[in-house]
C-alpha positions, 0 to 999 in steps of 0.5 A: 500499500503507498503511504501518503506524506505530509507535503506543505508545499510541492517543489519543482526543479527541471534541468536540461543535463546536456547529454548526460553524463558524456556531455558529447552529443552520441559519445561516451566519456570516459569513466572519470569524466563521466564520474565527475559530471554525475558528481557536479550535478548530483551537488547542485541537486543536492544545494537547490532541491531541499525538502518534501514533497519534492519531483525533478524533471530531467532533459537529455539522459542518456538511459536509465541507469543515468537517472540510477546512477544520480540519485546514488551520487544525489544520496538522499534515500527518499529520492528515486527514479519515477520513471525514465523515457526510453525513446528510440531512432525510428530509422534504426530502433537504436536507443536515443541518447536524449530521454526524459525522466522525473525523480521524486521524494513522492508516493508514486502511483502511475508512471509511464512515457509515450512517443509523440505521434505524427502531426500533419505529416510531420514527425514530432520527435521524442515524446513525454514522461509522466508520473502521478504522485501521492502529493499529500492531503491536497490530492494526487499530483501529474507529472509530465515532463518535456523536451520540445522540438530544438531550433537546431539548424533552421536557418530558413523561416519555412524549418522555423515554422515548422519547428514550432508546429511540432511543438506545438503539436507536442504539447497539445498531446501533452495537454490530451494525456493531462485530461485521461489521467485522475489529478488534481494538480499538474505541472508540465515542465521541461526545456520548450526551447523556445522563449516567450518573452523574446521576439524571435519566437513572436509567433510561437503557439504553445504558451497560447495553447498552455493557457487556453487550456488554464495552465499558469507559467511559473515564470509570470511576474519574473524578471529577466535577470530572474529568468535565464535558464540557457545563458547567453553569450556574446552573440546572443542574450541569456534564454528562458527556454525552461519551463514549469507550468501549473494547473491546480496549485494556487500560485508559484509562490517563489523560484529561483536558478541555480548557479551555472555549473560546467555540466549543463549549458542550461541553469537548473529552475527550481519552483515552490507551489 
């Protein structure tokens, strides 16, 4: 029987860990390098995600073992892997190296992951990871982890618009799943690969789609200096690519970004609900 725990707040963290744990696209690093990356990521999560009622949304994990190794390195016996995806490449059926994971200290009622479906003839990459958690007296929490289509290589307007369509299709499929789940509160979090605050993404539909479905953005009211989840450089400004959208919670009570860490080109975000 699942044992409920007393939860006064829900802490949601999200982090794209950049081809974790190697840090290299579809290549393994040495055992020493990968062990160091796991330890570095564990230090950041341990220092910034504290308390009861925690859920951590992870992107770009190599596989379920990478999620498990990270939990072991964090060293918190209450924390566990609720779900880790195992997406395969449709061309050769090999396991992809950008998986999704959800970690939590709350009891897990059910969990699964799903591929995205084709939409209007377009292939929508990856999918979502899902976990239904026992949130104590305030009811069940449905958690959806996403890593939406990137903008990599989209130099032409036609390709950029196609990527926007893929992101919107991915979010709509998550919302359809959210309607079916028996939950009192819902979190949709991850790397959206879109910045609702930049003019370059003014045609993006995912944020309107989420808000039309009754979801709120955890970044609402945040100053630009507070939400730069993807640090900029001399060519590009800081971007807000990582989000937590919520429904059923009264509000986002607080939020912050963890300090930059060499293990990723994104900063881990933490929001309290």
